[in-house]
C-alpha positions in Angstrom: 229.3 60.2 -68.8 225.7 59.2 -68.4 225.4 58.6 -72.3 228.8 56.7 -72.2 227.8 54.5 -69.2 224.3 53.7 -71.0 226.2 52.9 -74.3 228.7 50.7 -72.4 225.7 48.7 -70.7 224.0 48.4 -74.0 227.1 47.1 -76.0 227.9 44.8 -73.0 224.3 43.2 -73.3 224.5 43.0 -77.1 227.9 41.0 -76.6 226.4 38.6 -73.9 223.3 38.0 -76.0 225.2 37.4 -79.1 227.5 35.1 -77.2 224.7 33.2 -75.7 222.7 32.8 -79.0 225.8 31.5 -80.9 226.8 29.2 -78.0 223.3 27.7 -77.9 223.4 26.8 -81.6 226.8 25.5 -81.5 225.8 23.3 -78.4 222.6 22.2 -80.1 225.0 21.2 -83.3 227.3 19.4 -81.3 224.7 17.5 -79.5 222.9 16.5 -82.8 226.0 15.4 -84.2 226.8 13.3 -81.1 223.4 11.7 -81.1 223.6 10.5 -84.8 226.9 9.1 -84.0 226.1 7.5 -80.8 222.6 6.4 -81.3 221.6 6.3 -77.5 218.2 5.7 -75.9 218.4 8.6 -73.8 219.0 12.3 -74.2 222.5 13.9 -75.3 223.7 17.3 -73.9 226.6 19.4 -75.0 228.1 22.1 -73.2 230.6 24.7 -74.1 232.6 25.6 -70.7 235.0 28.3 -72.0 234.1 31.9 -71.4 232.7 33.5 -74.4 232.6 30.3 -76.0 229.9 31.6 -78.5 231.9 34.3 -79.9 235.2 32.3 -80.2 233.2 30.0 -82.7 233.0 33.1 -85.1 236.8 32.8 -85.1 237.1 28.9 -85.6 237.5 28.3 -81.8 235.2 26.6 -79.3 237.1 25.9 -76.4 236.2 23.0 -73.9 233.4 20.9 -74.6 231.8 18.6 -72.5 229.3 16.0 -74.0 227.0 13.4 -72.2 224.8 10.6 -73.5 222.6 8.3 -71.8 221.8 4.8 -72.9 224.6 4.2 -75.6 224.9 0.6 -76.9 228.2 -0.9 -77.3 229.4 -4.5 -77.1 226.1 -5.8 -76.1 226.0 -3.4 -73.1 224.1 -0.2 -72.5 226.1 2.6 -70.7 226.0 6.3 -69.8 228.8 8.0 -71.7 230.6 11.4 -70.6 233.2 13.3 -72.8 235.3 16.2 -71.9 237.5 17.6 -74.8 239.7 20.4 -74.6 240.5 23.5 -77.1 237.9 22.2 -79.9 238.0 24.0 -83.0 235.0 24.6 -85.3 236.4 22.0 -87.8 236.2 19.2 -85.3 239.9 19.0 -84.0 240.9 19.0 -80.1 243.7 19.3 -78.0 242.6 15.9 -76.4 240.5 15.2 -73.3 239.0 12.5 -71.3 235.7 10.2 -71.2 234.1 7.8 -68.9 231.6 4.9 -69.7 229.3 3.7 -66.8 227.6 0.2 -67.2 224.9 -0.5 -64.5 225.5 -3.6 -62.1 222.6 -5.4 -63.6 224.3 -5.7 -67.0 227.7 -6.4 -65.3 225.9 -9.2 -63.4 224.5 -10.8 -66.4 227.8 -10.6 -68.1 230.2 -12.1 -65.4 229.8 -15.7 -66.7 230.9 -18.4 -64.4 232.5 -16.0 -62.0 229.2 -14.4 -61.1 226.9 -17.6 -61.3 224.2 -17.0 -58.7 226.0 -13.8 -57.4 225.1 -10.2 -57.7 227.6 -7.5 -58.9 228.2 -4.1 -56.6 230.8 -1.9 -55.7 232.9 -1.0 -52.6 235.8 1.2 -52.5 236.5 0.9 -56.2 236.7 -2.7 -56.2 234.0 -5.2 -57.7 232.0 -7.0 -54.9 230.0 -10.3 -56.2 227.6 -11.4 -53.2 224.7 -13.9 -53.0 224.0 -17.5 -52.0 225.7 -20.3 -53.7 225.4 -24.0 -53.3 222.6 -26.6 -52.4 222.8 -25.1 -48.8 222.4 -21.5 -49.8 225.8 -20.2 -48.0 226.0 -16.4 -48.1 229.1 -15.6 -50.1 230.9 -12.6 -51.2 233.7 -12.3 -53.5 236.0 -9.0 -53.8 237.7 -8.5 -57.1 240.2 -5.8 -58.4 240.1 -4.1 -61.5 243.0 -3.7 -64.0 243.3 -2.3 -67.4 245.4 -2.1 -70.5 244.6 0.5 -73.2 241.9 -1.9 -75.1 240.9 -4.1 -72.1 240.0 -4.6 -68.5 240.6 -7.5 -66.2 238.7 -8.6 -63.2 240.7 -10.6 -60.5 239.3 -12.1 -57.4 241.4 -11.3 -54.2 239.0 -12.3 -51.3 236.0 -14.8 -50.6 233.8 -14.2 -47.4 231.7 -17.3 -46.4 229.8 -17.2 -43.2 231.6 -14.0 -42.1 235.2 -15.7 -42.7 237.7 -14.5 -45.2 240.0 -16.4 -47.4 242.3 -15.2 -50.1 240.9 -16.7 -53.7 244.3 -18.3 -54.0 244.1 -20.2 -50.6 240.6 -21.1 -51.3 241.2 -22.4 -54.7 244.2 -24.5 -53.4 241.8 -26.7 -51.3 240.6 -30.0 -52.4 237.1 -29.5 -51.5 237.0 -26.2 -53.3 238.4 -27.6 -56.7 235.4 -26.6 -58.4 236.1 -22.9 -57.7 239.3 -22.8 -59.3 237.9 -22.0 -62.8 235.2 -19.6 -61.4 237.9 -17.4 -59.3 240.4 -17.2 -62.2 241.1 -13.5 -63.5 238.9 -12.9 -66.5 240.0 -10.3 -69.4 237.2 -8.2 -71.2 238.3 -6.6 -74.7 237.0 -3.4 -75.6 236.8 -3.7 -79.4 236.0 -1.0 -82.0 237.8 2.0 -79.6 237.7 5.3 -81.9 241.1 6.0 -83.0 243.2 8.0 -80.4 241.0 6.6 -77.5 242.6 4.5 -74.9 241.3 2.7 -71.6 243.1 4.3 -68.5 241.3 2.9 -65.3 238.3 1.1 -64.3 236.8 1.2 -60.8 233.4 0.2 -59.4 231.4 3.3 -58.2 228.0 3.2 -56.5 225.9 3.4 -59.9 228.0 1.0 -62.0 231.2 -0.2 -63.5 233.1 3.0 -64.8 235.3 2.7 -67.5 237.9 5.9 -68.0 239.4 6.7 -71.0 242.0 9.3 -72.3 241.4 11.0 -75.9 244.5 11.8 -77.7 244.7 15.3 -79.5 243.8 15.5 -83.3 240.2 14.9 -84.7 237.5 14.6 -82.2 236.0 11.0 -81.8 233.0 10.9 -84.3 234.1 14.1 -86.1 232.2 16.6 -83.7 232.0 19.9 -85.2 230.5 23.2 -83.9 229.8 24.5 -87.5 
């Protein structure tokens, strides 16, 4: 009995060690491929999250994979990207998944154009908030805007404007003769997302504490960028 127990423990340790070794190598390969594909400024991390993922690779399966990369350049913006793929195989096919891209508010502020003239972007309860001082008198103003999406674009629609602690809807403010100059600034603005990989579609957008978050769905089939574990 003692010999059986000792042998069982040794075999279990060997299986775990082999699994961890193969898993670590697979994660390194995936991270290296993601780095070549995304060319980020910051680090790339890959994690296999399915139990015994390392041993699964010997049979052509990897399981679920999470990849994150900081400082990815796309469409004149720098973003942090996170991807979760399900049932990935070693030849780069998955059962689909999800992903997010987070853009810092400093970049959002620079790209808002007329809508954000003199205002700084931030987030509150998922809505985009543009706040600051405008006009010759430097009046404190904040604009709340909601975010909506299509599979390849998102739209920023101002809903309310707060001036000197008084809130007015964007439609009512734009209709005032004295505020005619705001009419164009408060018009909804659509930002297209060009060059999305095949099978990747935008599903939602929301303003988080650390930036504007774009969420994507990833269709089953070849993984974006052809990430493989072999």
